C-alpha positions in Angstrom: 115.6 113.1 89.4 116.8 114.7 92.7 113.5 116.6 93.1 111.5 113.4 92.4 113.5 111.5 94.9 113.1 114.2 97.5 109.3 114.2 97.0 109.3 110.4 97.4 111.4 110.6 100.5 108.6 112.6 102.1 106.6 109.5 102.1 108.7 108.3 105.0 107.1 111.0 107.1 103.7 110.0 105.7 104.1 106.4 106.6 105.2 107.4 110.1 102.2 109.7 110.7 99.7 107.1 109.4 101.1 104.4 111.5 101.4 106.6 114.5 97.8 107.9 114.3 96.3 104.4 114.0 98.4 103.0 116.9 98.1 103.5 120.6 99.8 106.5 122.2 101.9 104.3 124.5 103.8 103.0 121.4 104.5 106.4 119.8 108.2 106.6 120.5 108.8 103.1 119.2 106.9 103.8 116.0 108.6 107.1 115.3 112.1 105.7 115.9 111.4 102.7 113.7 110.4 104.8 110.8 113.3 107.1 111.3 116.0 104.5 111.7 114.8 102.1 109.0 115.7 104.8 106.4 119.0 105.5 108.0 120.0 101.8 108.0 118.6 101.1 104.5 120.6 104.0 103.1 123.9 102.6 104.5 123.3 99.0 103.5 122.1 100.1 100.0 125.2 102.1 99.5 127.6 99.4 100.7 125.9 96.3 99.2 122.4 96.8 97.8 123.1 99.1 94.9 125.8 96.8 93.5 123.5 93.7 93.8 120.7 95.7 92.1 122.5 97.5 89.3 126.0 95.9 89.0 127.2 93.8 86.1 124.7 90.9 86.0 125.5 87.3 86.6 123.0 85.5 84.3 120.3 88.1 85.0 120.0 87.0 88.7 122.4 89.2 90.7 124.7 92.2 90.3 128.4 91.6 90.9 130.1 95.0 91.1 129.6 98.7 91.9 129.6 98.1 95.6 130.3 100.9 98.1 130.9 103.5 95.3 133.8 104.9 97.3 135.8 105.9 94.2 133.2 108.2 92.6 133.7 112.0 92.6 131.0 114.0 94.4 129.7 115.5 91.2 129.3 112.2 89.3 125.8 111.8 87.8 125.5 108.3 89.3 124.8 109.9 92.7 121.5 111.3 91.5 120.5 107.9 90.3 121.6 106.3 93.6 119.6 108.8 95.6 116.5 108.2 93.5 116.9 104.5 94.0 117.6 104.5 97.8 114.3 106.2 98.6 112.6 103.3 97.0 114.6 100.8 99.1 113.6 102.7 102.2 110.0 102.7 101.2 110.0 98.9 100.7 111.3 98.6 104.3 108.6 101.0 105.8 105.7 99.0 104.3 106.3 96.3 106.9 106.5 98.7 109.8 102.8 99.5 109.9 101.5 96.0 109.3 103.5 94.7 112.3 103.1 97.7 114.5 103.0 97.3 118.3 104.2 93.8 118.3 107.8 93.6 117.1 111.0 94.1 119.0 112.9 97.3 118.1 116.2 95.6 117.4 114.6 92.8 115.4 112.9 95.3 113.1 116.2 97.1 112.4 117.9 93.8 111.5 115.0 93.1 109.1 115.4 96.5 107.6 119.1 95.9 106.9 118.4 92.5 105.3 115.5 93.8 103.1 117.3 96.9 101.8 120.7 95.3 101.5 119.8 91.9 100.0 116.2 91.0 99.3 114.9 94.2 97.7 118.1 94.7 95.5 117.8 91.1 94.2 114.2 91.5 93.2 115.1 94.9 91.7 117.9 93.5 89.7 115.5 91.0 88.1 113.2 93.7 86.9 115.4 96.9 86.6 118.9 95.5 86.3 119.8 97.4 83.1 118.7 100.9 84.3 122.1 101.8 85.7 123.6 101.6 82.2 122.8 105.2 81.4 124.8 106.2 84.4 127.9 104.1 83.8 127.1 100.9 85.9 125.9 97.5 84.8 123.5 97.7 81.9 122.6 94.1 81.5 118.9 93.2 81.8 117.7 91.0 84.6 115.9 87.8 83.8 112.4 89.3 84.3 113.3 92.4 82.3 114.7 90.3 79.6 111.3 88.6 79.2 109.6 91.9 78.7 108.5 92.5 82.3 107.8 96.1 83.2 107.4 97.3 86.8 105.6 100.7 86.7 106.3 103.1 89.6 107.6 100.3 91.9 104.2 98.5 92.1 105.7 95.2 91.4 109.2 95.3 93.0 108.8 97.7 95.9 105.3 96.8 97.0 105.3 93.1 96.2 108.6 92.7 97.9 107.6 94.7 101.0 104.1 93.0 101.0 105.6 89.5 100.8 107.9 90.3 103.8 104.9 91.7 105.6 102.8 88.6 105.0 105.6 86.4 106.3 106.0 88.6 109.4 102.4 88.7 110.4 102.0 84.9 109.9 104.9 84.4 112.4 104.1 87.0 115.0 100.3 86.9 114.8 97.8 89.6 116.0 98.4 92.2 118.7 97.8 91.0 122.2 94.1 91.3 123.1 93.0 91.8 119.5 90.8 88.7 119.7 88.8 87.2 122.5 89.3 83.5 123.4 86.3 82.6 121.2 87.9 84.4 118.2 85.6 87.5 118.4 87.6 90.6 117.2 88.1 93.5 119.6 88.5 97.1 118.6 92.0 98.5 119.3 91.4 102.1 118.3 94.1 104.5 117.1 94.8 107.5 119.3 95.0 110.3 116.8 93.0 110.3 113.6 94.3 113.8 112.7 97.8 112.5 112.5 96.7 109.7 110.3 94.9 112.0 108.0 98.0 114.3 107.8 100.0 111.2 106.9 97.7 110.3 104.1 98.1 113.8 102.6 101.9 113.6 102.9 101.9 110.2 101.2 99.7 111.7 98.5 102.1 114.6 98.0 105.1 112.3 97.9 103.6 110.0 95.3 103.9 112.8 92.8 107.7 112.2 93.0 107.3 108.6 92.1 104.9 107.9 89.3 105.6 110.8 86.9 109.4 110.7 87.1 110.9 111.1 83.6 112.6 108.0 82.2 116.3 107.8 81.8 117.8 107.0 78.3 118.0 103.4 79.3 114.4 103.0 80.3 111.4 102.4 78.1 108.9 105.3 78.5 106.3 103.0 80.0 108.7 102.0 82.8 109.4 105.6 83.9 110.0 104.7 87.6 112.2 103.9 89.3 
């Protein structure tokens, strides 16, 4: 599980390289720091709040109510491997938004969004679909309302990408296109990326990292068809 999580963590670098390559050079520092800090922030808020909301004892299948902070666990507890595997998915949900709104969001605003998504929005959606998965590691164990209906989210396609995609759609509706992207008559203008080689490298890193997501073995609490996360 740690190896699979480490592979999936590499996707953070892939997202950064793809976004960086397809953006303009003048925004390079902003993009790199966003992709670096969104995982730092999501790790902290997921540890303090998000993990409990996602895998704690369920309140009617809607929200977890305990297992916050995890401060009383010994360092060799098996729950830490489960937490690590889950936190990289929380970070990935955050990073989905970064590229879609690149070059037109304030740095601080993006970091606030990352904290809210990884700490509240993503864990709530995750609890609905994967709420019982922590049972094999000594936390929670009650199914979320979607999971109780037979819902299966394979490899994060439903929870991670739909949650991140919905936030992305909301964001681009609010902030609109990049300045100069369209002429006054609505004609689109090309804003070319500055480094296609970096973008291609990012694609290969993402490809490599995906091997840590999809084939991850199921825990005893998971059906074989819902192997990840």
